[in-house]
N, C-alpha and C positions, 0 to 999 in steps of 0.2 A: 356540254363541256367541249369546247373546240380548242385544239392546239395547232399552231402553224409553225412549221420549220421552213424558213425562207432563205433565199440566196445561197443554197447549198452548193459548195464548190464541186462536189462529186457525189451524185445521187446514184446508187447502184440498186436498181429495182429487182433484178433477178427474175423478171418476167419472161416466160417462155413464149409469149405471143408478140412482144414488142420487137421492132426492128433493131433497136439498140437497148442494151441493159444499163448503159451509163448516160446520165443526163447531167450536163453542166449547167450551173446557175439554176438548180432545180428547187422544187418546193414539194412538201407533203402537208396535207391537212387531215387531221383526225377529228372525229366527233364521237364522244363517248369512247367506245372501244373499237371503232372501225376506221379504216382509211376511207376518206370521202373524196379526196382530190390529189392528183399527182401530175406534175408537169414541169415546165421550165418557164422562166420569166416572171411575170407579175400576176399570173392567174389566181394567186392566193388572195389578192386584195379584196375580192368579193366576200371573203370570209372574215375579214379583219374586224368588222363591226361587232361580231359575236364571239370573237376569240377571247378565251380566258388566259391563254398563255401563248406568247410569240417567242420563238427561239431563233437566234441568228445563226445561220449555217455557213456563212462565208469562211472559206479556208478549211472547211470540215468535209469529212466523208460520212455519208449516211447509208447504212445497209439495213436489210431486214434483221430482226433479232436473230442471233446465231442459235443454231440447233445442234445440240450434242447428242447424236443418235445412237451412241454406244457407250454406256458407262456402267460401272459397278460401284456406284457412289455410296450405297448403303452398306456399311461394314463397321467393325469396331477395331481399334488399335492401328498399329503401323508396323512396318518391317524394315526400318532403316538399318537395323543390325545386320541384315543380309548383304548390304552394299559392300562392305570390305571383303566379304567372302566371294562375291561375284567378281570383284576386281582381282582376286587371287585365283580366279578360274576354278573355283569350287563349283561343281555341277549342280543343277537344280535338283537332281535325284539325291545327291549327297545332302543338300540343304534340307530336303524333304525328310530324309531318314533321320536327321538330327532334330526333327520336330519343327522345322521351319516351313517355308513355302505356304501354299494355300491352306494346309491343315492348321497352321498357326493362326491364320485369320479366322478359320472356321471355329476354332476353340474360343477365341475372343468374342466372336459374334454370337455364338451360342450362349456365352455367359452374360451378355449384355441384355438388359431389359428393353422392351419396345420403346419406352420413353428415352432411355439412354441412346439408343440407335437413332431416334429422330433428332435428338439434340446434337449428336456428333455429326450426323450427315447434313443437318441444316447449315452447319458452318461451312461445309464444302459447297453447298448450294449458294451461300452468300458470296463466296469467292468466284464461283461461276458467273453469277449475276454481275458482279463488279467487272468481269472481263467480257461482258457482252452476251452471255448465253441466256436465253429466255425460255427455252424448252429443252428438256432432256428425256432420254430413255434410260430407265434404271433397271438393271437385271438383279435378280436374286442370285443365289449360288454359293453363299458362304454359310448356309445353314445345313444343307445336305441331309436333312431329315424332315419329317412332317412338321413338327411345331416351329422349328426355327426358319424354315423356308416360308411358312405362312407368316411368321413374325416379320420377316424382311419385306414381304409383299404388303403387309399392313402398314409398315413404315413408309413404303412408297405412297400408299393411299393417304396417309396422314400428312406427309410432306406436300403432296399435291394440294391438299386442302388449306394448309397454313402458310405456305411459302409462295412468293410471287411467281417463281419458275413453275411451269407446267411439267409434271412428272408423269411420263408414260411408262407403264409397268410391264415387265417381262419376267416370266417364270423360267429360271434356269437351274433347276435342281440337278440337271445333267451337266454340271460344271466340273465335277470330279467324282470319283467313287470314295465315299467317306471311309475312315479308318475301320470302323466297326463292320463294314461290308467288304473289306479288301479280299477276303477269301470266298466271297459269295456275291459277286457283282450282279448276278441275275436276280437275286432277291431285292437288291436296291432298285433295279430297273422296274421290277414288279411294283415296288412301293410307289415309285413315280407315277406309273401308268394306272394302277388300280386305286390308289388312295389320294395322292396329292393333286393330280390333274383334275379329277372330278370335283374335288373340294374347291379349288381355286376358281374353276369355271363357274360353279354354282354360286359362289360368293363374290363374283366379279372382282377378283383380286389381281388379275392380269389380263392384258389384251393380247400378248404375244407369248410364244414359247420358243426357247433357244436350247441348243445342245452343243457341247464342245466335241466336235468331230475331228479327232487328231490322233496320230500315232501315240499309243500309250494312254489315251483317255477313253473316248467312246468310238467304237468302230462304225463303219458305214452302216452295217446291218442294225446295230444297236441304235444309232442315231435315227435311222429311218423308222424304226419301231416306235421310238419315243415321240418323234415329231408327228407321226401319223396319229398316235393316240391323242396328242394335243389338238390336232386339226379336227378330229372327231368330236372334240368338246368345244369347237368354235374358237380355239386359239389360233392366231395367225403365226405361221412358222418363220423363224429366223435361224441362222446356222453359223456358229463359229466354224469356219471351213478352211482347211489347208493353211493353217497358220504358219507351219514350218515346212511340212512335207506335202507333196501333191498326192493325197490318197483318194481323191475323187469327191471331196466335200462340195466343191462348186457344182459339179454335175448333179449331186444329190439335191442341192438347193433348187436347181432348175427342175429336176424331176418332180419335186414336191410342190412346185409353184410357190416357193418361199418368197416373202416380201423382200428379204435381203440375205446376202451371204457376206460374212464379216471376217476381217483379217486378210486372208487370201494371199499372203506373201509367197506361198508355194503353189498357187493355182496354176494348173496346166493350160496350154493353149486351147485344148478341147474344153476345159472348164470355162475359160473366158468366153469362148464361142457360145456355149450353152446358156451362160448368163445373159448374153446379149439377145439370143434367140427367144428366151422365155421372159425377158423383161425384169430380171431379178436385179435389184440395186446392189452394187458392191460398196460396202462400208469399209473404208481403209483406215488403218490406225498407225500412222508413221511414228508416233512417239514410242510405241511398243518396240518397233524395230530398233529405234535409237537406244532405248533404255536397256534392251537385251543385248545390245552391241552385235546385232546380226550381220552388220555390214551389207545389208540388202533390204530393199523395200518392195512392197507390192507393186506390180507392173501397171501403175496408174495410167501412164500414157498409152500403153498397149490396149488397156480396157476402154479408154475413151475412143480411141481410133476404131475399136471393134464395135462400138455402139452401146457399150455398157454405161448405165447411169452410175456415176461415181460420187459417193458421199465421203466425208471425212469426220472423224470423231476423236475424242481424247482417249477412250478406253480407261478413263479414270478408275484406278484400282490400287490397292496398297502394294502389290507385288511386281507388276511389270509396267505400270504407267502412272506413277503417283503425281498427277497434275490435274488441275481443274480448268486450265486455260486453253481455250481454243485458239487464242492468238499464238501460243507456243506451237500448236499443230500447224498453223499457217507457215511458220518457219521451216519445220521438218518437211512439210509437203512441197514447199518451194525448192529448198536446197537438197532434199533427199530424193524427192520424186520428180523434180523439175516441172512441176505444174505452174501454170501462169496465174498471176493474181486473180484475174476474173474467174478462172476455173476453180480456184480455191474458195472464193466467196460463194460461188454457186454450190460447191460441194458441201458447204456448211449452212446453207439456207434452203433453197428449194429442193435440192437433191436429198438433203438430210430429212426434209419434211416427207418426201416420198418414202424414205426408209422406215418411217413410223406412222404412215398412213394419215398424215396431216397436211398434205399438199394443197387441199382445197381451203384450208383455214389460215395457215402461216407459211413462211418461207419466201415470200416475195412482197414487194411494195406495189400493191394493185388495189383499185377501188373495190370495196366490199370485204377485203381481207381484214383479219384482226390487226389492230395497231400495235405490232411488236417491232420496235425500231432501235437501232444503235447509232449514236453520233460519235464518231471517232475524231480525235484531235489530229487529223492527218489530211493533207490537201488532196490526196487521191489514193486509190488502192495500191498503186505501185509503192508509194511512200509508206503506206501502212505495213507492208510486208518487208520492205527494204530496211526500215528502222526497227530492228527486232530487239527482243529482250526487255521491252517495256510494256506497260498497260496503256494503250492509246485511248481507252474508252473515256469519253467525257460525260455522256448522258445515255441512259437506257430507259426506254418506254416499253412497258409490258401491259398489254390489254388496255392501251390508251392512257395508262397512268405512269407518271415519271417515278421510277423506282431507284434510279441512280442519277445523281446530279453532281457535276464537277468532280467526278470520280469517287463519290461517296454514296453509300446507301442512304436513302431517304428515311427519315424517322418513321418507324412503324413497319419497315420492310425487313428489319433484322428479326431473326427467329432465335 
């Protein structure tokens, strides 16, 4: 099964070895689920005789499939009722005390069956796919007990099996302290370490472990203890770090050799230096800064200049970033963080692949890599980000198969 995309106006390879990542009048040839040829001009012609599909790329932009490397996409319900309260400056703590906030989502997620969670979350995955996302990381953290955290991780596993999007699973029982443990947080931490982590490791329900290290959530000492326990069970560490205040989360991520540190709006200069030194990927979430009306974003430019690998993600969740679109994140990263279009695409492809340990498989358009591609109805990447607020996706190819065509899910791809 050979597919050719020819005469591409702007081919963005995101290769880390090429002299230039942008090829004009480019082509890509895929065979089955792999990329077999990339170049400019008419080199594709030697494959025409066995091509089963030829796609015209004139006036289009082609990138690797987008990778959303930080999401909380599995949950039940929504929290739009909190929006008027936020606009009236009602604090998160006040919302929480009235039964809202994360505990509201926990209640709904606990009440949902595994089948209902899969059905509800698959609709979000459909939206992601339509907007060009082909791989995601999905965190648990709305169960906050043994059975419901396991249920969420099982939902991740099922979604990965039945949906075109690849779902990489992260255990995040340390997302908050549940209501029933609010006067005995140490017992909840013991539950995470002694019961949940061993079970999910033994049953291959997660590849990563994450912890919300922030003022009022989990302390540096608690986060270190939880993540080390996960590492001892062969889970790779991630860390929600310094989302609001610089409490040393970035430094802890570096100390533990975490794959990524995430959020980082409040990361200190020392934290940024340690991330660069230890090669920890910074996963930045500008939609969260926007939605929370923080009036500040993570210091993306400073991180890049310091040698930190920067990725971008949606943080898709019901409370602080209710969006499935990485194209929306392009807008916030450009106008909020002042990142250049090429930096943004790289942050959503090859850098995002590093953040989930998939850099050798996806994230760039190179021979031998998996055929995950997006064709945007945009003449170049500057236009793609300049013309905001619309879905520019024309075609999505996942694992060599066309799953979105003319902006619509192909039959059989809906779940």
